[in-house]
C-alpha positions in Angstrom: 31.0 -44.0 6.7 30.3 -47.1 4.5 31.4 -45.2 1.4 34.6 -44.1 3.1 35.4 -47.7 4.2 34.8 -48.9 0.6 37.3 -46.4 -0.7 39.9 -47.3 1.9 39.6 -51.0 1.1 39.9 -50.2 -2.6 43.0 -48.2 -2.1 44.6 -50.9 0.1 44.0 -53.5 -2.7 45.5 -51.1 -5.2 48.7 -51.1 -3.3 48.9 -54.8 -2.9 51.4 -56.5 -5.3 50.0 -58.2 -8.3 50.0 -62.0 -8.5 53.3 -63.3 -9.8 53.2 -63.9 -13.5 55.4 -64.3 -16.7 54.3 -63.5 -20.2 55.6 -65.6 -23.1 55.6 -64.9 -26.8 56.0 -68.4 -28.3 56.6 -69.6 -31.9 55.9 -73.1 -30.6 52.5 -74.4 -31.1 50.3 -74.2 -28.0 50.1 -78.0 -27.6 53.8 -78.3 -27.6 54.5 -75.8 -24.8 51.3 -75.0 -22.8 51.2 -78.2 -20.8 54.7 -77.4 -19.5 53.7 -73.8 -18.6 50.6 -75.1 -16.8 52.8 -77.5 -14.8 55.2 -74.6 -14.0 52.2 -72.6 -12.7 51.1 -75.5 -10.5 54.6 -76.1 -9.1 55.5 -72.4 -8.5 52.3 -70.5 -8.2 53.6 -68.2 -11.0 50.9 -67.6 -13.7 52.4 -68.2 -17.2 50.5 -66.3 -19.9 51.0 -67.6 -23.4 50.7 -65.9 -26.8 51.5 -68.1 -29.8 52.3 -67.0 -33.4 55.1 -66.8 -35.9 58.7 -66.1 -34.8 59.3 -63.3 -37.3 56.1 -61.6 -36.3 57.0 -61.6 -32.7 60.5 -60.2 -33.4 58.9 -57.4 -35.3 56.3 -56.9 -32.6 59.0 -56.6 -29.9 60.8 -54.0 -32.0 57.6 -52.0 -32.3 56.4 -52.4 -28.7 59.8 -51.4 -27.2 59.5 -50.6 -23.5 55.8 -51.1 -23.7 56.0 -54.8 -24.5 54.1 -57.1 -22.2 56.4 -60.0 -23.1 59.0 -61.3 -20.7 60.2 -64.3 -22.8 60.5 -64.9 -26.5 60.6 -68.6 -27.3 61.3 -69.8 -30.8 62.1 -73.1 -32.6 65.3 -72.2 -34.4 68.7 -70.8 -33.3 68.9 -68.4 -36.3 65.9 -66.5 -35.1 67.3 -66.3 -31.6 70.4 -64.9 -33.0 68.4 -62.4 -35.1 66.5 -61.3 -32.0 69.8 -60.8 -30.1 71.2 -58.8 -33.0 68.2 -56.5 -32.8 68.8 -55.9 -29.1 65.6 -57.7 -28.0 67.1 -59.8 -25.3 69.0 -59.1 -22.1 71.8 -61.0 -20.3 70.7 -63.7 -17.9 73.1 -64.9 -15.2 72.0 -68.3 -14.1 74.2 -71.1 -12.7 71.2 -73.6 -13.3 71.1 -72.8 -17.0 74.8 -72.9 -17.5 75.2 -76.1 -15.7 72.7 -78.0 -17.7 73.0 -76.5 -21.2 76.3 -77.1 -23.1 77.9 -73.9 -24.2 77.4 -74.6 -28.0 73.6 -74.7 -27.3 73.5 -71.3 -25.7 74.5 -67.7 -26.5 78.1 -66.7 -25.5 76.7 -63.6 -23.9 73.9 -65.4 -22.1 71.1 -63.8 -24.1 69.4 -67.0 -25.2 69.4 -70.6 -24.2 68.6 -73.9 -26.0 65.9 -75.9 -24.3 65.5 -79.0 -26.5 67.2 -80.5 -29.6 66.0 -81.9 -32.9 68.0 -83.3 -35.7 67.7 -83.0 -39.5 67.9 -86.6 -40.6 67.5 -88.7 -43.7 64.5 -91.0 -44.1 64.7 -93.7 -46.8 62.6 -96.4 -48.3 64.4 -99.7 -47.3 63.0 -101.6 -50.3 64.6 -99.2 -52.7 67.7 -97.9 -50.8 70.5 -99.9 -49.3 71.4 -98.2 -46.0 75.1 -98.7 -47.0 74.5 -96.2 -49.8 73.8 -93.4 -47.4 76.7 -91.4 -46.1 76.2 -87.7 -45.2 74.5 -84.5 -46.4 77.3 -83.8 -49.0 76.6 -87.1 -50.6 73.1 -86.1 -51.5 74.6 -84.1 -54.4 75.8 -87.4 -55.9 74.2 -88.2 -59.3 73.1 -91.6 -58.0 70.3 -89.7 -56.2 69.0 -88.0 -59.3 65.2 -87.8 -59.2 65.1 -89.5 -55.9 65.1 -86.8 -53.2 62.2 -85.0 -51.5 62.6 -81.9 -49.3 60.5 -78.9 -48.3 61.1 -75.4 -49.6 64.0 -73.1 -49.1 61.7 -70.7 -47.1 61.7 -73.3 -44.3 64.0 -72.2 -41.5 65.1 -75.8 -40.8 66.5 -76.1 -44.3 68.1 -72.7 -44.1 69.8 -73.6 -40.9 71.1 -76.9 -42.3 72.6 -75.0 -45.3 74.0 -72.4 -42.9 75.7 -75.1 -40.9 77.3 -76.5 -44.0 78.5 -73.1 -45.0 80.1 -72.8 -41.6 81.9 -76.1 -42.1 82.8 -76.1 -45.7 82.6 -72.5 -47.1 80.1 -70.9 -49.3 81.7 -71.8 -52.6 81.7 -75.5 -52.0 78.1 -75.5 -50.6 76.8 -73.5 -53.5 78.0 -76.2 -55.9 76.6 -78.8 -53.6 73.2 -77.1 -53.4 72.9 -76.7 -57.2 73.5 -80.5 -57.6 71.1 -81.3 -54.8 68.4 -79.4 -56.6 69.1 -81.4 -59.7 68.4 -84.5 -57.7 64.9 -83.5 -56.5 62.2 -85.9 -57.4 59.7 -83.0 -57.6 59.5 -79.3 -56.8 59.7 -78.6 -53.1 56.3 -78.5 -51.4 54.6 -79.4 -48.2 56.0 -80.0 -44.7 58.2 -82.7 -43.3 55.3 -85.1 -42.9 54.5 -84.7 -46.6 58.1 -85.7 -47.5 57.8 -88.8 -45.3 54.5 -89.8 -47.0 56.1 -89.1 -50.5 58.9 -91.6 -49.7 56.3 -94.1 -48.4 54.3 -94.1 -51.7 57.3 -94.1 -54.0 57.4 -90.4 -55.2 61.0 -90.3 -54.0 63.4 -92.7 -52.2 64.9 -90.4 -49.6 64.0 -87.2 -47.8 65.3 -84.7 -45.3 63.1 -84.2 -42.3 63.3 -83.4 -38.6 63.4 -86.5 -36.4 60.3 -85.6 -34.3 58.0 -85.6 -37.3 58.7 -89.3 -38.0 58.4 -90.1 -34.3 55.0 -88.3 -34.1 53.7 -90.2 -37.2 54.8 -93.5 -35.7 52.6 -92.8 -32.7 49.9 -91.0 -34.5 46.2 -91.9 -34.0 45.8 -91.5 -37.8 46.2 -94.9 -39.4 47.5 -93.5 -42.7 50.3 -91.6 -40.9 51.5 -94.7 -39.0 51.3 -96.7 -42.2 53.5 -94.2 -44.0 56.0 -93.9 -41.1 56.5 -97.6 -40.9 57.4 -97.8 -44.6 60.5 -95.7 -44.1 63.7 -95.9 -42.0 65.8 -93.3 -40.3 69.5 -92.7 -41.1 71.8 -90.5 -39.0 74.0 -88.6 -41.5 77.7 -87.8 -41.2 78.5 -90.1 -38.4 82.1 -90.3 -39.5 82.4 -86.6 -39.9 80.9 -83.6 -38.2 77.8 -85.5 -37.0 74.1 -85.0 -37.7 72.9 -81.4 -37.9 70.9 -80.4 -34.8 68.9 -77.3 -34.0 67.1 -76.2 -30.9 63.9 -74.8 -29.4 65.2 -72.0 -27.2 64.3 -68.8 -25.4 65.6 -65.5 -24.0 64.4 -62.9 -21.5 63.2 -59.8 -23.4 65.1 -56.6 -22.9 62.2 -54.8 -21.3 60.8 -57.7 -19.3 58.7 -56.5 -16.4 58.8 -59.8 -14.7 62.5 -60.7 -15.1 62.8 -62.8 -12.0 59.8 -64.9 -12.9 61.1 -65.2 -16.5 64.4 -66.6 -15.3 62.6 -69.0 -13.0 60.6 -70.3 -16.0 63.8 -70.8 -18.1 65.4 -72.6 -15.2 62.3 -74.7 -14.8 62.4 -75.7 -18.5 65.8 -77.4 -18.0 64.8 -79.4 -14.9 64.7 -83.1 -15.2 60.9 -83.1 -15.2 60.6 -80.6 -18.1 63.4 -82.2 -20.1 61.9 -85.6 -19.8 58.6 -84.1 -21.0 60.3 -82.8 -24.2 61.5 -86.3 -24.9 58.3 -88.2 -24.0 55.7 -85.8 -25.6 57.5 -83.8 -28.3 60.0 -86.5 -29.4 62.8 -84.0 -29.1 66.2 -84.7 -27.4 66.9 -83.0 -24.1 69.7 -80.5 -23.9 70.5 -82.3 -20.6 72.5 -85.4 -21.7 71.5 -87.2 -18.5 67.9 -87.5 -19.5 66.7 -90.9 -20.8 65.1 -90.8 -24.2 61.6 -91.9 -24.8 61.0 -95.3 -26.3 61.0 -94.3 -30.0 64.1 -92.1 -29.6 65.8 -94.8 -27.7 65.2 -97.3 -30.5 67.0 -95.0 -32.9 70.1 -95.4 -30.7 72.8 -93.0 -29.8 74.1 -90.8 -32.5 76.9 -88.3 -33.0 75.6 -84.8 -33.4 77.3 -81.7 -34.8 78.5 -79.6 -31.9 78.9 -76.5 -34.1 78.1 -73.4 -32.1 74.5 -72.6 -33.0 75.1 -68.9 -33.2 76.7 -69.6 -36.6 73.3 -70.6 -37.9 72.2 -67.1 -37.4 75.4 -65.6 -38.7 75.2 -67.5 -42.0 71.4 -67.5 -42.4 71.4 -64.7 -45.0 74.1 -66.3 -47.0 72.2 -69.6 -46.9 68.9 -67.9 -48.1 70.6 -66.1 -51.0 72.6 -69.2 -52.0 69.4 -71.4 -52.1 67.7 -68.8 -54.2 70.7 -68.6 -56.7 70.6 -72.4 -57.2 66.9 -72.5 -57.8 65.8 -74.2 -54.6 62.3 -72.8 -54.5 
């Protein structure tokens, strides 16, 4: 009798629904997304399981896994990779009034396959003791011979640089931007190497006078616990490019629900949670990124940099022109 009762209890538990959960493949570092996922779990009771890695690896993994993928959401840190994932049929349409209300249409897919969650801008940092702010204009001006031997920037393999060049191709055409890029390379102070923080440090110690970086790297260094990082960050200033033209180039962190998501409802709840005021404020306060919701107040550092005009180019074009940008950068010798 006891054995029979045990079997009955086991069968009952087998038929009970599993605890609500959502599985996330994230190209964001764990420290930059997990606290939000943990808060989502506390607020909703939905367990958010996180796997971090490289975006290209996850795109390939989703292709291989197909219907057997455990992933419900793919989260990346660049629009071009979101476009690539969509083109490979890895996302599905999401109908959500909450997402469409908060996120401007140029920061989300026209077919509702992916959605921007936070913004970052590719800005110019400069050494104020060697560069007059009035000399700085826009990205195109970086090809001017006055900057010869004075520019630092990371390699062409970096997706942020690829997306900047893709945006310029979208605005100005490939022929003009190829000439621009070849002259830009001639102005490099050194061969491209290191990350954005390394470019900031190079400006600080006089290796170069200006550099292209994402805004949040500078903000993070200004509030770093490492004295050498704060010292370097305080030696440079930030400049918003192209304020009399298209505006400063912006990119997104963003996400979409995978085609074969087994927890679609929970996945949509998570995306909607990530554009709530609480989550959007977190992006600003902790990650030093700009909220896609324009009503959110910027954190102290971002606020000090003031309001800026950003390029409202539809970010799907960053994916459309990514291959052109990569080939162009290779042709001009941007290593």
